[in-house]
C-alpha positions in Angstrom: 7.5 14.9 -5.5 5.7 14.4 -2.2 6.6 16.2 0.9 8.5 14.0 3.5 6.4 11.5 5.4 5.5 12.2 9.0 6.5 8.8 10.6 6.8 7.8 14.2 10.0 5.9 13.4 13.0 6.0 11.1 13.5 4.1 7.9 16.9 2.7 7.0 18.6 3.8 3.7 17.2 0.9 1.6 13.7 1.3 3.0 13.8 5.1 2.3 15.1 4.4 -1.2 12.2 2.0 -1.9 9.6 4.4 -0.4 10.7 7.4 -2.4 11.4 5.6 -5.7 9.9 7.3 -8.7 6.2 6.7 -8.8 6.0 6.4 -12.6 8.1 3.2 -12.7 7.6 -0.3 -11.4 9.1 -1.2 -8.0 9.9 -4.6 -6.7 10.9 -5.2 -3.1 12.6 -8.4 -2.2 13.8 -9.0 1.3 13.9 -11.7 4.0 11.7 -12.1 7.0 11.9 -9.4 9.7 13.5 -6.9 7.3 10.7 -4.4 7.4 9.0 -5.2 4.1 5.5 -4.5 5.4 6.5 -1.2 6.9 8.3 -0.3 3.7 5.2 -1.1 1.6 2.9 0.7 3.9 5.1 3.8 3.8 5.3 3.5 0.0 1.5 3.5 -0.3 1.3 6.6 1.9 4.1 8.2 -0.2 2.1 7.4 -3.4 -1.0 9.0 -1.9 0.9 12.1 -0.8 2.4 12.3 -4.3 -1.1 12.6 -5.8 -1.9 9.0 -6.7 -5.6 8.4 -5.9 -6.0 5.7 -3.2 -8.5 4.0 -5.6 -5.6 3.5 -8.1 -3.6 1.5 -5.5 -4.0 -2.3 -5.0 -2.1 -4.1 -2.2 -2.5 -7.9 -2.2 -1.3 -10.2 0.5 -1.8 -13.9 1.3 -3.9 -13.9 4.6 -6.8 -11.9 5.9 -4.9 -11.1 9.0 -2.0 -9.7 7.1 -4.3 -7.6 4.9 -6.2 -6.3 7.9 -2.9 -5.4 9.7 -1.5 -3.7 6.6 -4.7 -1.6 6.1 -4.7 -0.6 9.8 -1.0 0.4 9.6 -1.6 2.4 6.4 -4.6 4.1 8.0 -2.5 5.0 11.1 0.3 6.4 8.9 -2.0 8.4 6.7 -3.8 9.9 9.8 -0.4 11.4 10.7 -0.1 12.9 7.2 -3.2 15.1 6.8 -5.2 16.0 4.7 -4.8 12.8 2.8 -7.1 9.7 3.3 -7.3 6.1 2.2 -10.8 6.3 0.7 -11.0 3.8 -2.1 -7.7 2.0 -1.2 -7.9 -1.8 -1.8 -5.9 -4.0 0.6 -7.0 -7.6 0.4 -6.0 -11.2 -0.2 -5.5 -12.8 -3.6 -8.8 -14.7 -3.0 -10.8 -11.7 -2.1 -9.5 -9.7 -5.1 -10.3 -12.5 -7.5 -13.8 -13.0 -6.0 -14.4 -9.3 -6.3 -13.3 -9.4 -10.0 -15.5 -12.4 -10.7 -18.5 -10.7 -9.1 -18.0 -7.4 -10.9 -17.8 -9.3 -14.2 -20.2 -12.2 -13.6 -22.5 -11.0 -16.4 -19.7 -11.6 -18.9 -19.2 -15.2 -17.9 -20.8 -18.1 -19.8 
C-alpha cells in the first residue's frame, strides 16, 4: 500500500475511499458536477504511482483539450509534492487524441 498522499487540501470520506481503493480492481467514479471528481481522479492517479504503478501504465481520457491540460497540470503539481515520484510516461488526453495516436502507431496494419 502506498504511503499517505501529501495534499494541500483534505478529501472527504467518499473521495478518500475512491483514491485509496485497491489498485488491482476496477474502479468507477460517478458523481454530479462540482463534487470533486477531477480532484479525486488526480489524487487516485498519484496514489497509483505511489503504489508502484508505472505512469506509462496509466491512461486518463477526458473530452476536451482544456480539461486534459488542466488534469495533467494538477497531477504534476500533486506528484511534485510527493517525491521522488514523477509522471514520465503518463498519458492524459482527449478521446480524439488517444484514437489518433493509436491509429498512427498502427497505421502499417491498416488496409
